C-alpha positions, -999 to 999 in steps of 0.1 A, spaced: 109 -159 -656 147 -161 -650 154 -124 -650 182 -117 -625 202 -88 -611 224 -89 -641 196 -76 -663 191 -45 -641 212 -22 -662 188 -14 -691 159 -11 -667 177 14 -644 151 42 -650 124 17 -640 141 10 -607 146 47 -600 109 52 -606 100 24 -582 124 39 -556 110 74 -561 75 61 -558 83 43 -525 100 75 -512 69 96 -519 46 70 -505 65 72 -472 48 105 -464 15 86 -462 26 65 -432 24 95 -409 12 76 -378 37 48 -382 65 73 -387 55 94 -357 56 62 -337 92 55 -348 102 91 -339 86 88 -304 102 54 -299 135 68 -310 132 97 -286 123 74 -257 153 52 -263 177 81 -263 161 96 -232 163 64 -213 199 56 -222 211 91 -218 200 89 -181 214 54 -177 248 63 -191 250 94 -170 246 73 -139 268 44 -150 297 64 -165 300 90 -138 322 66 -119 345 60 -149 334 24 -152 342 25 -189 375 44 -193 378 65 -224 341 66 -231 318 95 -220 280 95 -217 277 121 -244 297 100 -269 277 69 -261 245 88 -267 256 101 -301 268 65 -309 233 52 -302 217 80 -321 237 70 -352 232 32 -349 194 37 -345 194 56 -378 203 23 -394 180 1 -373 148 22 -373 149 31 -410 142 -5 -421 110 -15 -439 94 -49 -434 107 -61 -468 110 -97 -456 74 -99 -446 62 -84 -479 81 -109 -499 70 -138 -477 34 -128 -482 38 -127 -520 55 -160 -521 30 -178 -499 1 -162 -517 14 -171 -552 16 -134 -564 53 -138 -570 47 -161 -599 30 -132 -617 55 -106 -606 86 -124 -619 70 -125 -654 70 -87 -656 96 -68 -677 116 -59 -646 135 -81 -621 113 -90 -591 142 -88 -567 156 -56 -583 122 -40 -579 121 -51 -543 155 -36 -537 145 -4 -553 113 -2 -533 131 -9 -501 158 17 -509 131 44 -514 115 36 -480 149 35 -463 159 69 -477 127 85 -467 128 72 -431 165 80 -429 159 116 -440 134 120 -412 154 102 -385 187 120 -390 176 156 -381 154 142 -353 182 122 -339 207 151 -341 182 172 -322 175 146 -295 212 138 -291 222 174 -288 195 182 -263 199 151 -241 236 148 -244 243 185 -236 263 191 -267 281 175 -296 304 144 -295 341 143 -294 348 154 -329 318 175 -340 334 183 -374 334 146 -383 298 139 -374 286 147 -409 306 117 -421 284 94 -402 254 103 -424 266 87 -457 282 57 -438 249 51 -419 228 54 -450 250 29 -468 247 6 -438 209 10 -438 207 0 -475 230 -29 -469 208 -41 -440 177 -38 -462 194 -59 -488 200 -87 -463 163 -84 -453 153 -90 -489 174 -121 -489 157 -133 -458 123 -127 -474 133 -148 -504 139 -177 -481 101 -180 -482 106 -202 -513 117 -229 -488 102 -218 -455 65 -212 -446 76 -185 -421 108 -165 -424 102 -147 -390 124 -171 -370 153 -164 -394 147 -127 -391 146 -129 -353 179 -147 -351 194 -122 -376 181 -93 -356 195 -105 -323 229 -111 -339 227 -76 -353 220 -61 -319 248 -81 -302 276 -84 -328 267 -50 -343 269 -32 -310 236 -14 -313 234 -1 -277 271 -2 -267 302 3 -288 322 -29 -294 353 -15 -277 336 -22 -243 331 -59 -253 355 -87 -244 383 -91 -269 370 -126 -280 336 -112 -288 351 -82 -307 371 -106 -328 340 -126 -337 320 -94 -345 348 -81 -368 342 -110 -392 305 -103 -396 286 -77 -415 269 -66 -383 298 -46 -369 303 -28 -402 266 -18 -404 262 -5 -368 295 -1 -350 313 12 -380 292 44 -386 287 48 -349 324 51 -342 323 86 -356 309 97 -322 342 89 -306 363 111 -329 380 83 -348 405 92 -376 402 90 -413 418 56 -414 390 40 -394 363 57 -415 379 46 -447 381 10 -433 344 12 -425 335 23 -460 356 -5 -475 340 -31 -453 305 -19 -462 315 -21 -499 328 -56 -495 297 -68 -477 275 -51 -502 291 -71 -530 288 -103 -510 252 -95 -501 242 -90 -538 260 -122 -548 241 -141 -520 208 -124 -530 213 -133 -566 220 -170 -557 190 -173 -534 167 -156 -561 178 -179 -589 175 -210 -567 140 -198 -556 129 -193 -592 141 -229 -601 121 -242 -572 91 -222 -584 94 -235 -619 98 -271 -607 68 -267 -584 47 -254 -613 43 -219 -599 
């Protein structure tokens, strides 16, 4: 009952199998995936025209419409590749299925992370080439440093996996809450604002940039997206380090929530 993330090592092949199965099952959600692709294209189309109009007058010095479009294309890889892990976990907790799942010879939260990772990687592998094609066509070319664009792929994938980890943590709050959706909504709005989903953080007021820098949101969205502006290796290394630190903290938080949730389940007779 009290299996935790620490026991994941010997069961690693099981988690890989779960992730692989989730990846393969992703191909079965054709209609939903097509909807994401269309939505992705519409977002890039709308904002490409908006930025062309807004940035023609130089209202944002040092930022071009093409760079902003590539920035959005990268940040949307992270946002649109997310499965609804928090809702799946909430449904299992509220329905009582979690009491049976935690008794299996594999960590419940570890299996959820593996399943989410498989879904993220599948959607990400579809969105990347689609986004590159859209951004190239709508932006009229590549961004400032085309040779560094490929570096945004591993950074954005790591950010997407980190975001999914936080979503699993939100889902586990169903041990205490009847509905985790309000928590998710607040989290999502903070992600959009402090992460700089639509606009890079360098156009924000200095006080807001300072706040964002101390959150995981800027590391998950703005960090990978800065590749569009031709940043140097130092900035990319800093982004990778920040993602690694937030990954460690997210796993610690996830482990704590999971163990506390199991104790609540046991006390409640689940």
